[in-house]
MMTF fields as JSON, N, C-alpha, C and O atoms, coordinates in Angstrom:
{
  "mmtfVersion": "1.0.0",
  "mmtfProducer": "UNKNOWN",
  "numBonds": 271,
  "numAtoms": 272,
  "numGroups": 68,
  "numChains": 1,
  "numModels": 1,
  "chainsPerModel": [1],
  "groupsPerChain": [68],
  "chainIdList": ["A"],
  "bondAtomList": [4, 2, 8, 6, 12, 10, 16, 14, 20, 18, 24, 22, 28, 26, 32, 30, 36, 34, 40, 38, 44, 42, 48, 46, 52, 50, 56, 54, 60, 58, 64, 62, 68, 66, 72, 70, 76, 74, 80, 78, 84, 82, 88, 86, 92, 90, 96, 94, 100, 98, 104, 102, 108, 106, 112, 110, 116, 114, 120, 118, 124, 122, 128, 126, 132, 130, 136, 134, 140, 138, 144, 142, 148, 146, 152, 150, 156, 154, 160, 158, 164, 162, 168, 166, 172, 170, 176, 174, 180, 178, 184, 182, 188, 186, 192, 190, 196, 194, 200, 198, 204, 202, 208, 206, 212, 210, 216, 214, 220, 218, 224, 222, 228, 226, 232, 230, 236, 234, 240, 238, 244, 242, 248, 246, 252, 250, 256, 254, 260, 258, 264, 262, 268, 266],
  "bondOrderList": [1, 1, 1, 1, 1, 1, 1, 1, 1, 1, 1, 1, 1, 1, 1, 1, 1, 1, 1, 1, 1, 1, 1, 1, 1, 1, 1, 1, 1, 1, 1, 1, 1, 1, 1, 1, 1, 1, 1, 1, 1, 1, 1, 1, 1, 1, 1, 1, 1, 1, 1, 1, 1, 1, 1, 1, 1, 1, 1, 1, 1, 1, 1, 1, 1, 1, 1],
  "groupList": [{"groupName": "MET", "atomNameList": ["N", "CA", "C", "O"], "elementList": ["N", "C", "C", "O"], "formalChargeList": [0, 0, 0, 0], "bondAtomList": [1, 0, 2, 1, 3, 2], "bondOrderList": [1, 1, 2], "singleLetterCode": "M", "chemCompType": "L-PEPTIDE LINKING"}, {"groupName": "LEU", "atomNameList": ["N", "CA", "C", "O"], "elementList": ["N", "C", "C", "O"], "formalChargeList": [0, 0, 0, 0], "bondAtomList": [1, 0, 2, 1, 3, 2], "bondOrderList": [1, 1, 2], "singleLetterCode": "L", "chemCompType": "L-PEPTIDE LINKING"}, {"groupName": "GLU", "atomNameList": ["N", "CA", "C", "O"], "elementList": ["N", "C", "C", "O"], "formalChargeList": [0, 0, 0, 0], "bondAtomList": [1, 0, 2, 1, 3, 2], "bondOrderList": [1, 1, 2], "singleLetterCode": "E", "chemCompType": "L-PEPTIDE LINKING"}, {"groupName": "GLN", "atomNameList": ["N", "CA", "C", "O"], "elementList": ["N", "C", "C", "O"], "formalChargeList": [0, 0, 0, 0], "bondAtomList": [1, 0, 2, 1, 3, 2], "bondOrderList": [1, 1, 2], "singleLetterCode": "Q", "chemCompType": "L-PEPTIDE LINKING"}, {"groupName": "LYS", "atomNameList": ["N", "CA", "C", "O"], "elementList": ["N", "C", "C", "O"], "formalChargeList": [0, 0, 0, 0], "bondAtomList": [1, 0, 2, 1, 3, 2], "bondOrderList": [1, 1, 2], "singleLetterCode": "K", "chemCompType": "L-PEPTIDE LINKING"}, {"groupName": "THR", "atomNameList": ["N", "CA", "C", "O"], "elementList": ["N", "C", "C", "O"], "formalChargeList": [0, 0, 0, 0], "bondAtomList": [1, 0, 2, 1, 3, 2], "bondOrderList": [1, 1, 2], "singleLetterCode": "T", "chemCompType": "L-PEPTIDE LINKING"}, {"groupName": "VAL", "atomNameList": ["N", "CA", "C", "O"], "elementList": ["N", "C", "C", "O"], "formalChargeList": [0, 0, 0, 0], "bondAtomList": [1, 0, 2, 1, 3, 2], "bondOrderList": [1, 1, 2], "singleLetterCode": "V", "chemCompType": "L-PEPTIDE LINKING"}, {"groupName": "ALA", "atomNameList": ["N", "CA", "C", "O"], "elementList": ["N", "C", "C", "O"], "formalChargeList": [0, 0, 0, 0], "bondAtomList": [1, 0, 2, 1, 3, 2], "bondOrderList": [1, 1, 2], "singleLetterCode": "A", "chemCompType": "L-PEPTIDE LINKING"}, {"groupName": "PRO", "atomNameList": ["N", "CA", "C", "O"], "elementList": ["N", "C", "C", "O"], "formalChargeList": [0, 0, 0, 0], "bondAtomList": [1, 0, 2, 1, 3, 2], "bondOrderList": [1, 1, 2], "singleLetterCode": "P", "chemCompType": "L-PEPTIDE LINKING"}, {"groupName": "ARG", "atomNameList": ["N", "CA", "C", "O"], "elementList": ["N", "C", "C", "O"], "formalChargeList": [0, 0, 0, 0], "bondAtomList": [1, 0, 2, 1, 3, 2], "bondOrderList": [1, 1, 2], "singleLetterCode": "R", "chemCompType": "L-PEPTIDE LINKING"}, {"groupName": "SER", "atomNameList": ["N", "CA", "C", "O"], "elementList": ["N", "C", "C", "O"], "formalChargeList": [0, 0, 0, 0], "bondAtomList": [1, 0, 2, 1, 3, 2], "bondOrderList": [1, 1, 2], "singleLetterCode": "S", "chemCompType": "L-PEPTIDE LINKING"}, {"groupName": "GLY", "atomNameList": ["N", "CA", "C", "O"], "elementList": ["N", "C", "C", "O"], "formalChargeList": [0, 0, 0, 0], "bondAtomList": [1, 0, 2, 1, 3, 2], "bondOrderList": [1, 1, 2], "singleLetterCode": "G", "chemCompType": "PEPTIDE LINKING"}, {"groupName": "CYS", "atomNameList": ["N", "CA", "C", "O"], "elementList": ["N", "C", "C", "O"], "formalChargeList": [0, 0, 0, 0], "bondAtomList": [1, 0, 2, 1, 3, 2], "bondOrderList": [1, 1, 2], "singleLetterCode": "C", "chemCompType": "L-PEPTIDE LINKING"}, {"groupName": "TYR", "atomNameList": ["N", "CA", "C", "O"], "elementList": ["N", "C", "C", "O"], "formalChargeList": [0, 0, 0, 0], "bondAtomList": [1, 0, 2, 1, 3, 2], "bondOrderList": [1, 1, 2], "singleLetterCode": "Y", "chemCompType": "L-PEPTIDE LINKING"}, {"groupName": "PHE", "atomNameList": ["N", "CA", "C", "O"], "elementList": ["N", "C", "C", "O"], "formalChargeList": [0, 0, 0, 0], "bondAtomList": [1, 0, 2, 1, 3, 2], "bondOrderList": [1, 1, 2], "singleLetterCode": "F", "chemCompType": "L-PEPTIDE LINKING"}, {"groupName": "ASP", "atomNameList": ["N", "CA", "C", "O"], "elementList": ["N", "C", "C", "O"], "formalChargeList": [0, 0, 0, 0], "bondAtomList": [1, 0, 2, 1, 3, 2], "bondOrderList": [1, 1, 2], "singleLetterCode": "D", "chemCompType": "L-PEPTIDE LINKING"}],
  "groupTypeList": [0, 1, 2, 3, 4, 5, 2, 6, 7, 8, 2, 7, 3, 9, 7, 8, 10, 5, 11, 9, 1, 12, 2, 13, 12, 11, 2, 8, 14, 2, 8, 5, 9, 9, 15, 3, 4, 14, 12, 9, 8, 10, 12, 9, 7, 7, 7, 10, 9, 4, 2, 9, 2, 15, 9, 9, 15, 9, 7, 11, 13, 14, 8, 11, 14, 1, 11, 12],
  "groupIdList": [1, 2, 3, 4, 5, 6, 7, 8, 9, 10, 11, 12, 13, 14, 15, 16, 17, 18, 19, 20, 21, 22, 23, 24, 25, 26, 27, 28, 29, 30, 31, 32, 33, 34, 35, 36, 37, 38, 39, 40, 41, 42, 43, 44, 45, 46, 47, 48, 49, 50, 51, 52, 53, 54, 55, 56, 57, 58, 59, 60, 61, 62, 63, 64, 65, 66, 67, 68],
  "secStructList": [7, 7, 7, 7, 7, 7, 7, 7, 7, 4, 4, 4, 1, 1, 7, 7, 7, 7, 7, 3, 3, 7, 1, 1, 1, 7, 7, 3, 3, 7, 7, 1, 1, 6, 6, 7, 7, 7, 1, 7, 2, 2, 2, 2, 2, 2, 2, 2, 2, 2, 2, 2, 6, 6, 1, 6, 6, 6, 6, 6, 7, 7, 6, 6, 7, 7, 7, 7],
  "xCoordList": [-74.447, -75.127, -77.007, -77.638, -77.224, -79.241, -79.324, -78.273, -80.456, -80.727, -82.409, -83.394, -82.579, -84.389, -85.412, -85.358, -86.198, -87.021, -88.31, -88.506, -89.05, -90.106, -90.146, -89.401, -91.782, -92.918, -93.197, -92.163, -93.86, -94.006, -95.749, -96.209, -96.264, -97.641, -98.042, -97.02, -99.173, -99.961, -99.244, -98.272, -100.021, -99.9, -98.628, -98.662, -97.062, -96.205, -95.42, -94.318, -96.75, -95.518, -95.384, -94.79, -96.588, -97.878, -97.154, -96.17, -97.164, -96.086, -96.686, -97.834, -95.721, -96.506, -97.713, -97.684, -98.642, -99.28, -99.477, -99.871, -99.297, -99.137, -100.269, -99.914, -101.736, -102.974, -102.911, -102.066, -104.889, -105.083, -106.161, -106.869, -106.197, -107.409, -109.16, -108.946, -110.509, -111.679, -111.329, -110.47, -111.672, -112.264, -113.446, -113.308, -114.84, -116.068, -115.764, -116.26, -115.162, -115.467, -113.649, -113.374, -112.589, -111.473, -110.433, -109.601, -111.386, -111.069, -110.032, -110.587, -108.421, -107.811, -107.788, -107.728, -107.877, -107.315, -106.967, -106.611, -106.88, -106.519, -107.128, -108.359, -106.486, -107.543, -106.757, -105.695, -108.338, -108.07, -107.665, -106.871, -108.544, -107.879, -107.383, -107.817, -106.333, -105.397, -106.372, -106.327, -106.781, -107.86, -108.953, -109.405, -108.883, -110.392, -109.432, -108.253, -111.261, -110.902, -112.019, -112.359, -112.287, -113.638, -113.105, -112.037, -113.877, -113.239, -113.647, -113.098, -115.704, -117.144, -117.86, -117.781, -118.696, -119.608, -120.414, -121.242, -120.47, -121.472, -121.069, -121.719, -120.415, -119.462, -118.638, -118.1, -119.113, -118.021, -120.716, -121.001, -121.716, -122.836, -123.0, -123.419, -122.668, -122.989, -122.298, -123.042, -121.185, -119.968, -121.074, -121.436, -121.594, -122.52, -123.258, -123.493, -124.106, -125.147, -124.656, -124.759, -123.963, -123.479, -123.092, -123.505, -122.184, -122.077, -122.785, -122.823, -123.993, -125.315, -125.641, -125.296, -126.261, -127.14, -125.278, -125.394, -124.399, -123.625, -123.47, -122.616, -123.917, -124.609, -125.854, -125.633, -126.824, -127.58, -127.719, -128.561, -126.786, -127.455, -126.684, -127.039, -125.591, -124.768, -125.629, -125.796, -126.217, -126.826, -128.157, -128.812, -128.284, -129.919, -131.11, -132.164, -130.878, -131.934, -133.045, -132.732, -134.153, -135.71, -136.387, -136.79, -136.886, -137.816, -138.985, -139.522, -139.362, -141.324, -141.538, -142.548, -139.741, -140.047, -140.427, -140.726, -140.78, -141.896, -140.519, -139.64, -140.999, -139.85, -140.838, -140.818, -142.216, -143.454, -143.402, -144.367],
  "yCoordList": [97.374, 97.299, 96.763, 96.422, 96.831, 96.027, 97.386, 98.026, 98.006, 98.291, 97.665, 97.794, 96.93, 96.285, 97.111, 97.479, 97.441, 98.569, 97.782, 96.581, 98.341, 97.154, 97.97, 98.468, 98.133, 98.517, 98.928, 99.556, 99.103, 100.415, 100.321, 100.831, 99.688, 99.483, 101.396, 102.05, 102.081, 102.815, 103.313, 104.056, 102.674, 102.704, 102.836, 103.208, 102.123, 103.276, 104.426, 104.93, 104.713, 106.093, 107.533, 108.559, 106.911, 108.06, 108.326, 107.588, 109.945, 110.166, 109.71, 109.9, 109.091, 109.331, 109.704, 110.923, 109.28, 110.19, 110.436, 109.622, 111.599, 112.49, 112.259, 111.727, 112.44, 112.224, 110.686, 109.858, 111.227, 110.585, 109.386, 109.301, 108.607, 107.011, 108.224, 108.819, 108.522, 108.937, 108.528, 107.677, 108.791, 107.987, 106.898, 105.883, 107.148, 106.745, 105.223, 104.23, 105.707, 104.522, 104.163, 103.378, 104.565, 104.06, 103.741, 102.975, 105.038, 104.786, 106.179, 107.187, 106.344, 107.964, 108.374, 107.889, 110.332, 110.938, 111.601, 111.219, 113.85, 114.649, 115.095, 115.066, 115.569, 116.137, 118.41, 119.023, 118.657, 120.341, 121.06, 122.0, 120.309, 120.791, 120.446, 119.336, 120.971, 120.598, 119.043, 117.824, 119.814, 118.986, 117.294, 116.244, 117.897, 117.362, 116.297, 116.082, 115.57, 113.367, 112.226, 111.043, 113.557, 112.501, 112.671, 113.263, 112.116, 112.108, 113.463, 114.349, 112.736, 113.365, 114.181, 114.084, 115.146, 115.228, 114.09, 113.966, 113.454, 112.297, 111.261, 111.071, 110.696, 109.858, 110.335, 109.542, 112.636, 112.798, 112.938, 112.8, 113.189, 112.931, 111.379, 110.728, 110.998, 109.579, 108.929, 108.605, 108.851, 109.297, 110.08, 109.457, 111.223, 112.037, 111.162, 110.639, 110.56, 109.834, 108.903, 109.045, 107.692, 106.463, 106.985, 106.512, 108.117, 108.433, 108.963, 109.204, 109.661, 110.172, 109.189, 109.044, 108.008, 106.418, 105.894, 104.684, 106.012, 104.802, 105.437, 104.911, 106.643, 108.293, 107.027, 105.941, 107.41, 107.053, 105.466, 105.059, 104.787, 103.367, 103.137, 102.179, 104.193, 103.818, 104.44, 103.805, 105.735, 106.21, 105.631, 105.989, 104.851, 104.07, 104.825, 104.795, 105.819, 106.291, 105.252, 104.743, 105.225, 104.671, 105.502, 106.344, 105.812, 107.246, 106.77, 105.662, 108.283, 107.319, 107.113, 107.148, 106.76, 106.438, 107.119, 108.029, 107.632, 108.466, 108.359, 108.958, 107.466, 106.916, 106.974, 107.694, 106.078, 105.601, 104.29, 104.025],
  "zCoordList": [209.55, 210.859, 210.695, 209.695, 211.441, 211.649, 212.213, 212.185, 212.763, 213.258, 213.938, 213.212, 215.528, 215.499, 215.905, 217.078, 215.328, 215.061, 216.616, 216.424, 217.908, 218.164, 218.963, 219.807, 218.366, 218.464, 219.467, 219.693, 220.383, 222.683, 222.054, 221.033, 222.835, 222.764, 223.124, 223.33, 223.184, 223.347, 224.357, 224.498, 225.052, 226.629, 227.873, 229.046, 226.598, 227.027, 226.425, 226.644, 225.3, 225.03, 225.476, 225.146, 226.779, 227.33, 227.853, 227.883, 228.851, 230.017, 231.333, 231.734, 231.906, 233.659, 234.228, 234.397, 234.56, 235.133, 236.043, 236.879, 236.256, 237.707, 238.458, 239.51, 238.406, 237.812, 239.431, 239.771, 240.142, 240.936, 240.746, 239.743, 241.668, 241.516, 242.019, 243.075, 241.451, 242.75, 243.263, 243.029, 244.127, 245.318, 245.323, 246.006, 244.409, 244.633, 243.027, 242.493, 243.021, 241.004, 240.965, 240.058, 241.696, 241.893, 239.635, 239.149, 239.103, 237.483, 237.533, 237.971, 237.081, 236.994, 236.124, 234.994, 236.829, 235.974, 236.654, 237.769, 235.995, 235.89, 236.906, 236.901, 237.924, 238.814, 238.372, 238.265, 238.299, 238.658, 239.831, 239.874, 241.166, 241.982, 242.918, 243.224, 243.899, 243.669, 245.736, 245.903, 246.315, 246.527, 245.973, 246.429, 245.043, 244.322, 245.068, 245.35, 245.247, 244.894, 244.302, 244.293, 243.834, 242.566, 241.26, 241.105, 240.12, 238.653, 237.693, 237.038, 238.283, 238.489, 239.507, 240.732, 238.668, 240.02, 239.783, 240.686, 239.154, 239.633, 240.326, 241.354, 240.163, 240.693, 242.937, 243.71, 243.264, 244.001, 244.933, 246.123, 243.858, 244.928, 244.973, 245.93, 243.984, 244.54, 246.121, 247.047, 246.178, 247.589, 248.497, 249.495, 248.309, 250.065, 250.141, 251.231, 248.468, 249.147, 250.55, 251.768, 249.451, 250.487, 251.505, 252.564, 251.532, 253.785, 253.968, 255.175, 253.13, 254.373, 254.586, 255.759, 254.176, 254.544, 255.004, 254.814, 255.269, 256.248, 257.089, 257.803, 257.624, 258.785, 259.132, 259.669, 258.777, 258.933, 259.493, 260.294, 258.925, 258.974, 260.712, 261.399, 261.245, 262.072, 263.191, 264.232, 263.006, 263.831, 264.456, 265.435, 263.759, 264.138, 263.684, 264.318, 262.081, 262.129, 260.968, 259.892, 261.573, 260.67, 260.043, 260.846, 258.551, 258.664, 259.211, 259.234, 259.814, 260.019, 261.312, 262.014, 261.627, 263.071, 263.918, 263.144, 265.166, 266.205, 267.455, 268.074, 267.268, 269.362, 270.053, 271.051, 269.647, 270.675, 271.686, 272.402]
}
């Protein structure tokens, strides 16, 4: 009996990931903590900066404006 060998792509050979997607860049990563949301410290910092800017925009923040 002839045995057929099928080639499997490297992605299919890996075990299914239990990881998450980074909330900033969307890259998959394996969290080291249960509450980890970002893949790298740089993504965490960038998300924090973006959130701070968004809050300022919603509040009508204008640097240097004295309200006179």
